[in-house]
N, C-alpha and C positions, 0 to 999 in steps of 0.2 A: 514069424521069424523075420529078422531084419537083414539089411545089407550094409556092410561097413568097409571103409577104405582105411588101410593101414600102411603107412610108409615105413621103410626099414623092415619089411615083413619077412625077409629071408633069414634073419638071424637075431639073436639077442632078445631084447624086450619086445620088439615088433613081432618076432616069430612066436614068442610065448603068448602074446595077446591074441594073435590070429588063431593060434591053437585053442585058446580058451573060448573064443567066440565060436569057433567051429564046433567045439564040444557042446555048446548050448544050442546048436542047430542053426546058427546064423551063416549067411554068406559073407565071404571076405574077398575083397579085391586088394591084392597085395601089390605094393609099389616098391621097387628097389632098383639098384643099379644094373647095368647091362651084364648079362651072364649069371645073375643071381637066381634065376628060375621063378621070378615073380610074374604076376599077370600083366603088369605094366612095367617095362624096363626102360628107365630114362636116367639122365643125369640131373638130379635136383639141384646141383650147384650152378646151373645155368638157367637164365630166363626161358630159353627155348625148350629145355627139358621140362620145366615146370608147366609151360603152356601145353606141351605134348601130353603130359600126365593128366591134366585137367580134361583135355579133349578125349583122350582114350577112356578115362573113367566115365565121361558123359556118354560115350558110345556103349560101354558095357552096361551102364545103368538104364539107359533108354528113358522111357517115360515114368519109370518107377521112382518112388522116393528113395533118398539116401538117408539111412538111419543114423549114421555116425562116421566120424573121421578121427583118426589118431595119428599124430606125426612123430613117429619114433626114429626116423632116419636122422642120423647125426654123426659127427666126427668128434673124436676126443683129441686132447693135446698129444703131440708126438714130436720127437726130435726131427727137425728139418721140415716140419709141416707149417705152411704159411698161415698166418692168422686169417687172411682173406678167405681161405677155404672153409673155415669154420663159420665165418659170417655168411657165406653164400649157401652152405648146406644147412647149418643148424637153424639160423633165423629165417632167411628168405626162402629156403627150401620148405620150411614149415608154414610160414605166414602166407606166402604167395599161393600155395596150394589151398589153404583154408579159404582165402579170399576167392579164389577161382571156383571152388566147390560150393561156396555159400548159396548160390541159387538152387543147387540140387538139395542141399541140406534144408533150405527154407520151404521145400515142398510140403513138409509135414514136421511134426515134432521130431527133433533130432538132438544129437549131442556131439560136441567136438572137444578134443583133448590135445593140448600142447604139452611138450615135455621139457620142464625146467630141470633144475639140479640143486642139491643142497650145497654145492660149491658156491652158490650165490651168497650164502650166509656164513660159510665156514672157511672159505679161502680169502685171506686178506689181500687188499691192495689191487683188486681188479678195477679196470677203468670204467667208471660210470659213464664217461663221455661216449664210449663205444656203444654201450647199451642204449643210450639216448639217441645216437645217430642211427642205429638200427631201427629203433622205434619210430623215428621220423620218416623212415621209408627210403632213405637215400643209400642204395646198395653200393654205388660207386664210391661215395665218400666213406662209408663204413669199411669197405674193403681196404681203401687206401690208409685209413686210420689204423686198422688192425695190422697191416704190413709195416707201418711206421714203428711198431714195437720191436722189430728186428727178430733176433733168434728166440725171444720169449713170446712171440706173437700168439702162438696157439695156446700157450699156458694162460695168457691174459684174456684171450678172446673167448675161451671156453666158458668161464663163468659169466662174462659180459653178455654173450649171445643168449645164454640160458636165462639170465636176468631179464633181458629184453623180451623173451617169450612170456615170462611171468607178467611183466609190465603190460604186454599186449592183451593178455587175458583180463587183467584187472581194468584196463582202459576201455575195452570193447565189449565186455560181457553183457552190459545192460542193453546196448543196441542190438546185439545178436539175439538175446533171449526174447526181445520184442518181436522178432521174426520167427520165433519158435526154435531157435538153436541155442542150447545150453553150452556155454563155453567155460571150461575149467582147465587146470594144469596140475600135473603131478611133479614133484621134485624128489627124484630118487637119490639115494646116497650111493655108496660103493656097492654095486651089484655085480655078481659073478657072471660077466658076459664076455664075448670075444674082445670087445673094445677095452674093458678094464684089464683083461688078461694081457693084451698088447701093451697097455700102459705100465703094468707092473713089470714087464720084461724090458721096458725101454731103459737104456743105460743112464739117461739123464733124469728120468721121472720115477723109476721103479722104487727107489729108496723112500721117496716122499710119499708115494702111494701106500707102501707098506706101513709107514709111520701113521698115516691117516687111518688105515685099517685098525691099528692098535688103539686108537682113540674111541672107537665106536662102542657105546655102552652095551649094545646087544652082544658084543664079543665076536662078531662074524660079519662077513659080507652078506648082502641080501641075495635072494634067489629070484631069477626071472619070473617064476610062477607067482611069487608074492606080489610083484608089480603088476602082472597080468590080471590078478584077481581084483586089485584096486582099479585098474583101467576098465575092466569089464563092468564094475559097479558104476563108475562115473559115466560110462557110455550108455548105461541101461536106465530104465524107467524108475528103478528103486532109489535113484539119487536125484529125483525130480526137482528138489528144492536147492540143490547145489548149483550155484551160479557164480562165476568169478572167483572160485576158490583155488588156492594153490596148496595142494596137500603134500606134506613131506612124508616120505617113506624111507627113512635112513637109519633105522636102528637106534634112534634117540640122539644122534650127534648134534643136530641143529638145536634141540632143546638143551642139551648139556652145554654147548658153547655160548648160547645166547638166551638164557632162561627168562630174562625179564625185558627183552627187547620188544615183545609183543604179547598181549595187546597194549595199545597206547590210546589215551583219550583223544577224541577229536578236539581240535582247538576251538576255543570260544570265539564267537563272531566278534569282529572288531567293532568297537564303539565309534560312532561318528563324533 
């Protein structure tokens, strides 16, 4: 049986995945905010909190291998929430922990999972420049850029930060797997979690989220257990040839909205 680190482990998709791994006999080190009842309680929205999380996990793991990591901690759009908060928690709170835990993951065959979103392909108009700034690793510049969007900062930053996570997986999966770490991402759609429940009750966002729900071909929101099953598969050995994949689990909405956007042929090499 293995040992896995799950961020956002106290609720929602992180809690469902931790429960699924526990049911399979694995050990789980949960990471979440202060007062959440996790094994490691830190603020992933700060560099100091991320550094502390990596150090604490290292102490708990000791000399044993770390079999997997899944970054479920994240913030959704909300009235009055600054875009910089999403940049700090969603992107850097995921990637900095992954980078910090990489030496532990590289001790043996392992898997890591970042959490994107189907908003990256179904929400129009999000700022690609913000995703690119996140991917470049400049947290200060990315936070400033997200805050420059004003009152719509969190609405625009959410899909941008989630796209940046998918970009990170696609950009770094090859180098990670050469060290024995399989890196993939999942892109959930609207899942019935406390985060989406809060969004649907938000006076500014609720109507849009309800309309979004009506578009889903499956006719319903997803269940946390359904995402947990996918996460457990991608973290386990049965998905051993999945490397650099971004797997959508959204009731068919991405496929419905963008049926022929992918696959695309690779460009022919330029002739001299």
